C-alpha positions as a printed NumPy array, in Angstrom:
array([[ 49.592, 317.245, 186.68 ],
       [ 50.544, 319.849, 184.57 ],
       [ 50.768, 319.814, 179.917],
       [ 55.095, 318.796, 179.134],
       [ 56.028, 316.912, 181.977],
       [ 56.536, 313.858, 182.86 ],
       [ 54.961, 311.412, 185.762],
       [ 55.524, 308.369, 187.358],
       [ 52.508, 306.027, 188.266],
       [ 51.857, 303.96 , 191.131],
       [ 49.322, 301.306, 190.545],
       [ 46.231, 300.804, 191.405],
       [ 46.482, 305.347, 192.13 ],
       [ 43.65 , 307.39 , 190.523],
       [ 44.768, 310.522, 188.583],
       [ 42.729, 313.736, 187.739],
       [ 42.642, 315.016, 184.476],
       [ 43.119, 318.586, 183.395],
       [ 42.372, 317.75 , 180.301],
       [ 39.231, 315.339, 178.177],
       [ 42.695, 314.509, 176.069],
       [ 46.204, 312.678, 177.   ],
       [ 48.46 , 311.107, 176.237],
       [ 49.932, 307.624, 178.218],
       [ 53.57 , 306.677, 177.613],
       [ 54.379, 302.745, 178.128],
       [ 58.151, 301.984, 178.917],
       [ 60.014, 298.152, 179.818],
       [ 62.744, 297.191, 179.407],
       [ 62.028, 292.831, 179.863],
       [ 61.645, 290.674, 176.564],
       [ 59.271, 289.297, 179.048],
       [ 55.099, 290.363, 178.058],
       [ 53.165, 292.75 , 179.144],
       [ 50.059, 293.036, 179.846],
       [ 48.127, 295.491, 182.332],
       [ 44.631, 297.198, 182.424],
       [ 43.945, 302.051, 181.732],
       [ 40.303, 302.539, 183.884],
       [ 39.142, 305.62 , 182.897],
       [ 35.979, 306.437, 185.236],
       [ 34.394, 309.737, 184.248],
       [ 33.315, 311.301, 188.068],
       [ 31.019, 313.137, 186.981],
       [ 29.158, 310.669, 185.987],
       [ 30.156, 307.675, 187.64 ],
       [ 30.866, 305.635, 184.046],
       [ 34.024, 303.311, 184.129],
       [ 35.619, 301.841, 181.187],
       [ 38.888, 299.408, 181.005],
       [ 41.112, 299.503, 177.832],
       [ 43.37 , 296.184, 178.108],
       [ 47.093, 296.227, 177.412],
       [ 48.997, 294.402, 175.924],
       [ 53.183, 294.359, 174.001],
       [ 54.318, 290.844, 173.26 ]])
């Protein structure tokens, strides 16, 4: 993924990061509470981290 470009990510797909830092902009057009998990995996040592996110 190139820096500075917007991408629409598909659910349950994996994406390689070209940098140790990244930003995720999430926009929803609903008044309903939103909840999802972000998983980050270090493929060199096999460690996974889960980040639960919720918007009310």
